[in-house]
C-alpha positions as CSV (number, residue, x, y, z in Angstrom):
1,M,114.2,117.5,83.2
2,L,112.4,120.8,83.1
3,S,114.3,124.1,83.0
4,P,113.7,126.7,85.8
5,H,114.1,129.3,83.1
6,S,111.0,128.3,81.2
7,A,107.8,130.2,82.0
8,L,105.8,127.1,81.4
9,T,107.7,124.9,83.9
10,P,105.8,126.0,87.1
11,Y,102.5,125.3,85.4
12,I,103.6,121.9,84.2
13,L,105.0,121.0,87.6
14,G,101.8,122.4,89.2
15,V,99.8,119.8,87.3
16,V,102.3,117.1,88.4
17,L,101.9,118.2,92.0
18,A,98.1,118.2,91.8
19,L,98.1,114.7,90.3
20,L,100.5,113.4,92.9
21,L,98.5,114.8,95.8
22,A,95.3,113.5,94.4
23,F,96.8,110.0,94.1
24,M,98.2,110.1,97.6
25,V,95.1,111.4,99.2
26,F,92.9,108.9,97.4
27,N,95.2,106.0,98.6
28,A,95.3,107.3,102.1
29,V,91.6,108.0,102.6
30,R,90.1,105.2,100.7
31,K,92.6,102.3,100.1
32,D,94.9,102.5,103.1
33,R,92.2,102.9,105.7
34,R,90.2,100.0,104.2
35,E,93.1,97.7,103.9
36,Y,94.4,98.5,107.4
37,R,90.9,97.9,108.9
38,D,90.7,94.5,107.1
39,F,94.3,93.7,108.1
40,K,93.6,94.1,111.8
41,R,91.0,91.3,111.5
42,L,93.6,88.8,110.1
43,R,94.7,86.0,112.3
44,S,96.6,83.8,109.8
45,T,100.3,84.5,109.5
46,K,100.3,83.6,105.8
47,R,97.6,86.1,105.1
48,R,99.4,88.8,107.1
49,Q,102.6,88.0,105.3
50,K,100.8,88.4,102.0
51,M,99.6,91.8,103.0
52,F,103.0,92.8,104.3
53,R,104.5,91.9,100.9
54,K,101.8,93.9,99.1
55,W,102.5,97.0,101.2
56,V,106.3,96.8,100.8
57,R,105.9,96.4,97.0
58,Q,103.3,99.1,96.7
59,S,105.2,101.6,98.8
60,F,108.4,100.9,96.9
61,L,106.7,101.3,93.5
62,N,104.4,104.2,94.4
63,F,106.5,106.3,96.7
64,G,109.9,105.3,95.2
65,G,108.6,105.6,91.7
66,A,107.0,109.0,92.4
67,A,110.3,110.2,94.0
68,V,112.3,109.2,90.9
69,V,109.8,110.8,88.4
70,V,109.6,114.0,90.4
71,L,113.4,114.3,90.8
72,L,113.9,113.6,87.1
73,L,111.6,116.5,86.3
74,T,112.9,118.9,89.0
75,W,116.6,118.0,89.3
76,Q,117.7,121.5,88.3
77,Y,115.6,122.9,91.2
78,V,117.3,120.9,93.8
79,P,120.4,123.2,94.2
80,L,118.1,126.2,94.0
81,F,116.0,124.9,96.8
82,L,119.0,124.0,99.0
83,D,120.5,127.5,98.3
84,A,117.3,129.1,99.3
85,V,117.1,127.0,102.5
86,N,120.7,128.0,103.2
87,E,119.4,131.6,103.6
88,W,117.8,130.5,106.8
89,G,120.3,131.4,109.5
90,F,120.2,128.3,111.6
91,V,120.4,126.0,108.5
92,A,123.4,128.0,107.1
93,D,125.2,127.8,110.4
94,A,124.5,124.1,110.8
95,R,125.6,123.3,107.2
96,R,128.7,125.4,107.6
97,A,129.7,123.8,110.9
98,F,129.0,120.4,109.5
99,A,131.1,121.0,106.3
100,E,134.0,122.7,108.1
101,S,134.2,120.1,110.9
102,G,135.9,117.5,108.8
103,W,135.5,114.1,110.5
104,L,134.0,115.7,113.6
105,G,130.7,116.5,112.0
106,P,129.9,112.9,110.9
107,A,131.3,111.7,114.3
108,I,128.8,113.9,116.2
109,V,125.9,112.7,114.0
110,A,127.0,109.1,114.5
111,A,127.3,109.7,118.3
112,F,123.9,111.2,118.4
113,V,122.4,108.2,116.5
114,V,124.3,105.8,118.9
115,L,123.0,107.7,121.9
116,L,119.5,107.7,120.5
117,A,119.6,104.0,119.7
118,G,121.2,103.2,123.1
119,G,118.5,105.1,125.0
120,A,115.8,103.3,122.9
121,V,117.4,99.9,123.6
122,L,117.7,100.6,127.3
123,G,114.1,101.7,127.5
124,I,113.1,98.5,125.7
125,V,115.1,96.3,128.0
126,L,113.6,98.0,131.1
127,A,110.2,97.5,129.6
128,R,110.6,93.7,129.3
129,S,108.7,93.1,132.4
130,E,105.8,95.3,131.3
131,T,102.7,94.3,129.4
132,E,102.0,97.7,128.0
133,V,104.2,100.4,126.5
134,P,102.9,103.9,125.5
135,A,101.6,103.9,121.9
136,I,101.5,106.5,119.1
137,G,98.4,106.0,117.1
138,D,96.6,102.9,116.0
139,V,99.6,100.8,115.0
140,Q,99.5,97.7,117.1
141,A,98.4,95.4,114.2
142,L,101.7,96.2,112.3
143,L,103.8,94.5,115.0
144,P,105.2,91.2,113.9
145,R,103.7,88.4,116.0
146,N,106.2,85.6,115.3
147,R,109.5,84.8,113.7
148,A,108.0,84.4,110.3
149,E,106.7,88.0,110.3
150,L,109.9,89.6,111.6
151,K,111.5,89.8,108.2
152,Y,108.6,91.8,107.0
153,G,108.8,94.2,109.9
154,A,112.5,94.8,108.8
155,A,111.5,95.1,105.2
156,L,108.8,97.7,106.0
157,A,111.2,99.7,108.2
158,I,114.0,99.8,105.7
159,N,111.7,100.5,102.7
160,A,110.0,103.3,104.6
161,G,113.4,104.8,105.5
162,V,114.5,104.9,101.9
163,V,111.4,105.8,99.8
164,E,109.7,108.1,102.3
165,E,112.8,110.2,102.8
166,L,113.4,110.4,99.1
167,L,109.9,111.5,98.5
168,F,108.8,113.6,101.5
169,R,112.2,115.2,102.4
170,L,113.7,115.6,99.0
171,A,111.4,115.2,96.0
172,L,108.1,116.7,97.3
173,P,109.6,119.8,98.9
174,V,111.6,120.6,95.7
175,L,108.4,120.1,93.6
176,I,106.4,122.4,95.9
177,F,109.3,124.9,95.8
178,A,109.4,124.8,92.0
179,V,105.6,125.6,91.9
180,T,105.3,128.2,94.7
181,G,108.8,129.6,94.9
182,S,108.6,129.4,98.7
183,T,110.9,127.3,100.8
184,I,108.7,127.7,103.8
185,A,105.7,126.5,102.0
186,A,107.7,123.6,100.6
187,V,109.0,122.4,104.0
188,V,105.8,122.9,106.0
189,A,103.5,121.5,103.3
190,S,105.6,118.4,102.8
191,I,105.7,117.7,106.6
192,L,101.9,118.2,106.9
193,I,101.3,116.0,103.8
194,F,103.5,113.3,105.3
195,G,101.4,113.4,108.5
196,M,98.0,113.4,106.8
197,L,98.9,110.3,104.9
198,H,98.9,108.4,108.2
199,V,95.2,109.0,108.6
200,Y,94.6,105.3,108.9
201,Q,96.4,105.5,112.3
202,G,93.9,108.0,113.7
203,A,94.5,111.5,115.0
204,A,97.4,110.5,117.3
205,G,99.1,108.8,114.4
206,I,98.8,111.9,112.2
207,I,100.3,114.1,115.0
208,G,103.1,111.6,115.6
209,A,103.9,111.5,111.9
210,V,104.0,115.3,111.7
211,I,106.4,115.4,114.6
212,M,108.7,112.7,113.2
213,G,108.5,114.2,109.7
214,A,109.6,117.6,111.2
215,A,112.5,115.8,113.0
216,F,113.7,114.0,109.8
217,M,113.4,117.2,107.8
218,T,115.5,119.0,110.4
219,I,118.2,116.3,110.1
220,Y,118.2,116.6,106.3
221,L,118.3,120.4,106.2
222,A,120.9,120.6,109.0
223,T,123.3,118.1,107.5
224,G,122.5,118.6,103.8
225,S,122.6,114.8,103.4
226,I,119.4,112.8,102.6
227,V,121.5,109.7,103.4
228,V,121.7,110.7,107.0
229,A,117.9,111.2,107.2
230,I,117.4,107.8,105.5
231,V,119.6,106.0,108.0
232,V,118.0,107.7,111.0
233,H,114.5,107.0,109.7
234,A,115.3,103.3,109.0
235,L,116.9,102.8,112.4
236,F,114.0,104.3,114.2
237,D,111.5,102.1,112.4
238,L,113.7,99.0,112.9
239,R,113.7,99.7,116.6
240,S,109.9,99.7,116.5
241,L,109.1,96.9,114.1
242,V,111.9,94.5,115.0
243,L,113.7,95.4,118.2
244,I,110.6,96.0,120.4
245,P,108.8,92.8,119.2
246,V,112.0,90.8,119.8
247,V,113.1,92.2,123.2
248,V,109.8,93.0,124.8
249,F,107.4,90.4,123.4
250,K,109.9,87.6,122.4
251,V,108.2,87.1,119.0
252,H,111.3,85.4,117.6
253,K,110.4,82.4,119.9
254,E,107.0,82.1,118.3
255,L,107.2,79.7,115.3
256,G,103.5,79.3,114.5
257,S,100.8,81.7,113.5
258,G,99.6,82.5,117.0
259,A,99.9,85.8,118.8
260,P,103.0,86.6,120.9
261,R,103.1,85.5,124.5
262,R,102.6,89.1,125.7
263,T,99.8,91.2,124.2
264,A,101.2,94.2,122.4
265,T,98.2,96.4,123.2
266,K,100.2,99.6,123.5
267,V,103.5,99.7,121.8
268,D,105.4,102.8,120.7
269,V,105.7,102.4,117.0
270,P,106.7,105.3,114.7
271,P,104.5,106.3,111.9
272,L,104.7,104.2,108.8
273,V,102.9,104.5,105.5
274,A,102.0,101.1,104.2
C-alpha cells in the first residue's frame, strides 16, 4: 500500500498505470481480436466450450488480479477519490439521499432493477416470434447455441459483472486519480478505456460499451456501493447470455452441437470483455 503523502507515489503508480494500459491494449488489439475471429469459425460445441473456459479463466485472472493488485497499492486513495467525487453536486445529493433514506434507498434501487429486468423479460417474451432482434456490435458468436453452452454464458456474465466492475469502476479510476489528481480524468478515462477494450466487437460494440460503462459508473457513484454496480452488471449480462438464448431461441432444448433452431443473427447482447 503506497502512501498518498509520499512524493514518489504518483510516479510509481504512473508506471503501474502505464504497464496496465499497455497490457490491456495489447490484449485487446492483438489477442482478443484474433481469438474472437477464430472463435466465430468454430462449429464444435466442445471447442467452443474450451474457448469459453479459457476466456472466463483469463478474465478472472487478468482483470480480477489487476484489480486486486491496484487496490492493494492504492487503498489509501479510495476514500480520497470518493470524497473528491462527493464534491460533485449531483453525486453528493444522491449519496446523501441514499444514506438518509434508510430502507427506502435500497428499496428504490431494488425496484429499479426489478422494473429494468421486468421490461427486459417482457421485451424478450414479445420477441419470441421474431427471427431478428436489434444488435449492439459484433457479438452474435458469444450466444450459447445449446444447453451445454448455457452454463458458460452464465459464467461469462457473472464473471464480467464482478471483475469488470472491480477493475473499471473501482480500481482503475482510483489509480488514474492517484496519478493525475483529477476525478474527472479518472472517471472519463476509465469509461473510455472500458469501451476501447471492446474493439473486437467493432465500432458499434465500442460505443455500446462506453454507454454501458457510463451507466454502471453512474450507479456506483450515485449509490457509493460497488456491490450494486456488480449486481446490475451481472444481471444485465445474464439477460443477454442466458435469458435471450433460452426464451427467444430455445437453446436449452438443443442437446447436440448444432446451432439453435432460430438463427441469432441480430441479438441485443451487452458488451463483454472475454
